[in-house]
C-alpha positions as CSV (number, residue, x, y, z in Angstrom):
1,M,-7.3,9.8,30.9
2,T,-9.8,10.5,28.2
3,A,-9.5,8.1,25.3
4,V,-7.4,9.3,22.3
5,L,-8.1,8.4,18.7
6,R,-4.6,9.3,17.4
7,S,-1.7,11.4,18.5
8,V,1.1,13.2,16.6
9,F,4.6,13.1,18.2
10,A,6.6,16.3,18.4
11,P,9.6,16.2,16.0
12,D,12.0,17.4,18.7
13,A,11.0,14.5,21.0
14,L,11.6,12.1,18.2
15,R,15.2,13.3,17.8
16,V,16.0,11.6,21.1
17,V,14.1,8.5,20.1
18,V,16.0,8.1,16.9
19,E,19.4,8.7,18.5
20,E,18.8,6.1,21.1
21,A,17.1,3.5,18.8
22,Y,19.4,3.8,15.8
23,G,22.6,5.3,17.3
24,L,22.5,8.2,14.9
25,V,23.6,11.8,15.6
26,V,20.4,13.6,14.7
27,E,20.6,17.2,13.5
28,G,17.0,17.8,12.7
29,C,13.5,16.2,12.5
30,M,10.4,17.5,10.8
31,L,6.9,16.1,10.1
32,L,6.3,15.5,6.4
33,R,2.8,13.9,6.5
34,S,0.2,13.0,9.1
35,F,-2.5,10.8,7.7
36,V,-3.0,7.1,8.4
37,N,0.6,6.9,9.5
38,D,2.9,9.8,10.5
39,V,6.0,10.3,8.4
40,Y,9.0,12.4,9.4
41,E,12.3,13.4,7.7
42,V,15.3,12.9,9.9
43,R,18.6,14.6,9.1
44,S,21.6,13.1,10.7
45,V,25.4,13.3,10.4
46,G,25.1,10.2,8.2
47,G,22.5,11.7,5.8
48,R,18.7,11.9,5.4
49,H,16.3,9.2,6.6
50,V,12.5,8.7,6.7
51,L,10.9,7.7,10.0
52,K,7.4,6.1,9.7
53,I,5.3,5.8,12.8
54,Y,2.4,3.4,12.1
55,C,-1.0,4.1,13.6
56,H,-2.1,2.1,16.6
57,G,-4.2,-1.0,16.0
58,R,-4.1,-1.2,12.2
59,R,-1.1,-3.5,11.9
60,S,0.5,-5.8,14.4
61,N,4.3,-5.6,15.1
62,A,4.6,-9.0,13.4
63,E,2.9,-7.7,10.3
64,V,5.1,-4.6,10.2
65,A,8.2,-6.8,10.7
66,W,7.0,-9.0,7.8
67,E,6.7,-5.9,5.6
68,L,10.2,-4.6,6.5
69,E,11.8,-8.1,6.1
70,F,10.2,-8.2,2.6
71,V,11.7,-4.8,1.7
72,A,15.1,-5.9,3.0
73,H,14.9,-9.1,0.9
74,L,14.0,-7.0,-2.2
75,A,17.0,-4.7,-1.5
76,A,19.3,-7.7,-1.2
77,A,18.0,-9.0,-4.5
78,G,18.8,-5.8,-6.2
79,V,15.3,-4.3,-6.5
80,P,15.5,-0.5,-6.1
81,V,13.6,0.2,-2.9
82,A,14.0,2.5,0.1
83,R,16.4,0.5,2.2
84,I,15.4,-0.3,5.8
85,V,17.7,0.9,8.6
86,P,17.9,-1.6,11.5
87,L,17.8,-0.6,15.1
88,V,20.9,-0.8,17.3
89,G,19.9,-4.3,18.4
90,G,19.4,-5.5,14.8
91,Q,15.6,-5.7,14.7
92,L,13.8,-3.8,11.9
93,V,10.7,-2.5,13.9
94,G,10.5,-0.6,17.1
95,E,7.6,0.5,19.2
96,L,6.6,3.8,20.8
97,A,4.1,4.2,23.7
98,A,1.4,6.6,22.6
99,P,-1.8,7.8,24.4
100,E,-4.0,5.7,22.2
101,G,-1.7,2.6,22.6
102,P,1.6,1.2,21.2
103,R,2.7,2.3,17.7
104,P,5.3,0.5,15.6
105,F,8.0,2.5,13.9
106,A,10.7,2.0,11.3
107,L,13.4,4.0,9.7
108,S,14.4,3.9,6.0
109,E,17.0,5.6,3.9
110,H,15.8,8.8,2.1
111,V,15.3,8.4,-1.6
112,D,16.5,11.4,-3.6
113,G,14.6,12.3,-6.7
114,C,11.0,13.3,-7.4
115,K,7.6,11.9,-8.1
116,P,6.8,11.4,-11.8
117,E,4.8,14.3,-13.1
118,E,2.4,14.6,-16.0
119,P,2.4,14.4,-18.9
120,F,3.3,10.7,-18.4
121,D,4.4,8.6,-21.3
122,G,4.9,5.0,-22.4
123,T,8.6,4.9,-21.7
124,L,8.0,5.7,-18.0
125,H,5.3,3.0,-17.8
126,R,7.4,0.4,-19.6
127,D,10.1,1.0,-17.0
128,F,7.4,0.9,-14.3
129,G,6.2,-2.5,-15.5
130,R,9.8,-3.9,-15.5
131,L,10.3,-2.7,-11.9
132,V,7.0,-4.3,-10.7
133,A,7.9,-7.6,-12.4
134,R,11.4,-7.5,-10.8
135,L,9.7,-7.0,-7.5
136,H,7.4,-10.0,-8.0
137,T,10.2,-12.2,-9.3
138,A,12.4,-11.3,-6.3
139,G,9.4,-12.1,-4.0
140,D,9.4,-15.7,-5.2
141,S,12.4,-16.4,-3.1
142,F,11.2,-14.6,0.0
143,R,10.9,-16.9,3.0
144,A,9.3,-15.0,5.9
145,V,10.3,-15.9,9.4
146,R,6.9,-14.8,10.7
147,P,3.4,-14.7,9.3
148,G,2.4,-11.6,7.3
149,R,-0.8,-10.2,6.2
150,G,-2.5,-12.7,3.8
151,F,-4.9,-11.4,1.2
152,I,-7.6,-14.0,1.1
153,L,-10.9,-13.2,-0.5
154,E,-12.7,-12.8,2.8
155,R,-10.2,-10.1,3.8
156,M,-9.9,-8.5,0.4
157,L,-13.6,-8.3,-0.4
158,D,-16.1,-9.8,2.1
159,E,-15.1,-7.7,5.1
160,P,-14.8,-4.4,3.3
161,L,-18.1,-5.1,1.5
162,A,-19.9,-5.6,4.8
163,A,-18.6,-2.3,6.1
164,V,-19.5,-0.4,2.9
165,L,-23.0,-1.9,2.8
166,S,-23.6,-0.8,6.4
167,A,-22.3,2.7,5.6
168,L,-24.7,2.9,2.6
169,R,-27.8,1.7,4.5
170,D,-29.6,5.0,3.8
171,Q,-28.8,4.8,0.0
172,P,-30.6,1.6,-1.1
173,E,-30.1,2.0,-4.8
174,T,-26.4,2.7,-4.5
175,R,-26.1,-0.1,-1.9
176,D,-27.7,-2.6,-4.4
177,V,-25.2,-1.6,-7.1
178,V,-22.3,-2.2,-4.8
179,R,-23.7,-5.5,-3.6
180,R,-24.4,-6.8,-7.2
181,V,-21.0,-5.8,-8.6
182,A,-19.1,-7.3,-5.6
183,A,-21.1,-10.5,-5.9
184,R,-20.2,-10.9,-9.6
185,A,-16.5,-10.1,-8.8
186,R,-16.4,-12.7,-6.1
187,R,-17.8,-15.4,-8.4
188,Q,-15.2,-14.5,-11.1
189,I,-12.3,-14.4,-8.7
190,V,-13.2,-17.8,-7.2
191,E,-13.6,-19.2,-10.8
192,H,-10.0,-18.1,-11.7
193,A,-8.3,-18.5,-8.3
194,D,-6.6,-21.8,-8.9
195,G,-4.6,-20.6,-11.8
196,L,-3.5,-17.2,-10.5
197,D,0.1,-16.2,-9.7
198,R,0.3,-15.8,-5.9
199,G,3.1,-14.5,-3.6
200,P,4.3,-11.4,-1.9
201,C,2.7,-8.2,-3.3
202,H,3.4,-4.5,-2.9
203,G,-0.3,-3.8,-2.2
204,D,-0.4,-0.2,-3.6
205,V,1.3,-0.1,-7.0
206,S,0.9,3.4,-8.4
207,L,3.2,6.3,-9.5
208,D,2.4,7.9,-6.1
209,N,4.8,5.4,-4.7
210,I,7.6,5.8,-7.2
211,R,10.6,8.1,-7.3
212,L,12.5,9.1,-10.4
213,T,16.2,9.1,-9.5
214,S,19.4,9.5,-11.4
215,G,19.7,5.7,-11.3
216,G,16.1,5.0,-12.5
217,L,12.8,4.2,-10.7
218,V,12.7,3.4,-7.0
219,I,9.5,1.9,-5.4
220,Y,8.6,2.5,-1.8
221,D,5.8,2.6,0.8
222,F,5.0,-1.1,1.3
223,D,2.5,-0.3,4.0
224,L,-0.2,-2.5,2.3
225,A,2.2,-5.3,1.4
226,G,1.1,-8.9,2.0
227,D,0.8,-12.3,0.4
228,G,-1.8,-12.4,-2.3
229,W,-2.6,-12.6,-6.0
230,R,0.1,-10.7,-8.0
231,A,-2.5,-9.5,-10.5
232,S,-4.0,-7.3,-7.7
233,D,-0.8,-5.2,-8.0
234,L,-1.6,-4.4,-11.6
235,T,-5.2,-3.2,-11.3
236,G,-4.4,0.5,-10.8
237,V,-2.2,0.8,-13.9
238,R,-4.7,-1.2,-15.9
239,A,-7.2,1.6,-15.5
240,T,-4.8,4.1,-17.2
241,P,-4.1,4.8,-20.9
242,F,-0.6,3.3,-20.4
243,W,-1.6,-0.2,-19.5
244,D,-0.2,-1.7,-22.8
245,A,3.2,-0.1,-22.2
246,F,3.3,-1.2,-18.6
247,A,2.3,-4.8,-19.5
248,A,4.9,-4.8,-22.2
249,G,7.6,-3.9,-19.7
250,Y,6.3,-6.4,-17.2
251,T,6.3,-9.3,-19.6
252,E,9.9,-8.6,-20.6
253,V,10.7,-9.8,-17.1
254,R,7.9,-12.0,-16.0
255,P,5.0,-13.7,-17.9
256,L,1.3,-12.7,-17.3
257,G,-0.9,-15.7,-17.5
258,P,-4.3,-15.7,-19.3
259,R,-6.1,-16.2,-15.9
260,D,-4.3,-13.3,-14.4
261,L,-5.3,-11.0,-17.2
262,A,-8.9,-12.3,-17.2
263,V,-9.3,-11.6,-13.5
264,L,-7.9,-8.1,-13.5
265,P,-11.2,-6.2,-13.7
266,W,-12.7,-8.3,-10.9
267,L,-9.7,-7.8,-8.6
268,A,-10.1,-4.1,-9.4
269,V,-13.6,-4.3,-8.1
270,A,-12.3,-5.8,-4.8
271,G,-9.8,-3.0,-4.6
272,T,-12.5,-0.4,-5.2
273,V,-14.7,-1.8,-2.5
274,A,-11.7,-1.7,-0.1
275,N,-11.1,1.9,-1.0
276,L,-14.7,2.7,-0.4
277,R,-14.4,1.2,3.1
278,F,-11.5,3.5,3.7
279,H,-13.2,6.7,2.5
280,L,-16.7,5.9,4.0
281,V,-15.7,4.2,7.3
282,D,-12.0,4.3,8.2
283,K,-11.0,7.9,7.2
284,P,-14.0,9.6,8.8
285,R,-12.9,8.1,12.2
286,F,-9.7,10.2,12.2
287,R,-10.4,13.0,9.7
288,G,-14.1,13.6,10.5
289,T,-17.3,13.0,8.5
290,E,-16.6,16.0,6.3
291,S,-13.9,14.0,4.6
292,V,-16.6,11.9,2.9
293,D,-17.4,15.0,0.8
294,E,-13.8,15.2,-0.6
295,G,-15.0,13.3,-3.7
296,W,-13.0,10.1,-3.3
297,A,-16.0,8.0,-2.2
298,A,-18.1,9.5,-5.0
299,R,-15.5,8.6,-7.6
300,E,-15.2,5.0,-6.4
301,L,-19.0,4.6,-6.4
302,A,-19.2,6.0,-9.9
303,S,-16.6,3.5,-11.0
304,L,-18.7,0.6,-9.6
305,Q,-21.8,2.0,-11.3
306,A,-19.9,2.1,-14.6
307,I,-18.9,-1.6,-14.1
308,A,-22.5,-2.5,-13.4
309,D,-23.5,-0.8,-16.6
310,D,-20.8,-2.4,-18.7
311,L,-20.3,-5.9,-17.3
312,I,-23.4,-7.0,-15.6
């Protein structure tokens, strides 16, 4: 058979999979989103659920299981998350055979509510900060039964940087900006590393992964979760006008040390380089090279240029 980059399962076929794997009586299934992972809404006699089918080769079953166990731990600790639904046998992650190779899958409860919409305000971000601090605090007591994805500097910065520099080989001036900013960031992170708060992180803290519900904010989508520096979860919000409100809410629940605050801009650089790898290297593999012109890569490069102008 000709090699396949990625497949998309037919919703009707997944009805049978869900019924057998979870013991639910499925009334309907529809595809919500097909991107890095495929996400489906499943309607059953018991209510609505979300089925996530992870792409092949990006995460091991053990890493996905770590993610789901972390979410289950947060739910048990009272953190508002999308609760994981175990399979009939009790495990949290299953596996589907696909043309490109095995793909892990998981089912969670559907979260009612909506995404926050502009105009945003300080009250929303103060609540957001409290929620992320609760997540980090609950994570302190998480004891994984298997190794998860660890965010060490080589994985956070060095590996993405090598891929980005290769992708920019025909743009020497831009390449040099990225290299210089990343080198400065690495030195600063190493200098502050010993004093940083470390533990399980969400990995993608933004309002895109928040639902406003009648009971308050709910956080979901832990696809990028792993063990790392907690400050890395704060870099996205720091770049918004609502950072002070978010930080005020966060510190009502959990302190932010001076080293964590000092390293935030440099962890943001590492995150930007990782985003560049996704938009310049990873995404074109499954969305095509035209996706580079969507503007995301240009925005990240402009961000690094601004950092080079201001901080170096």
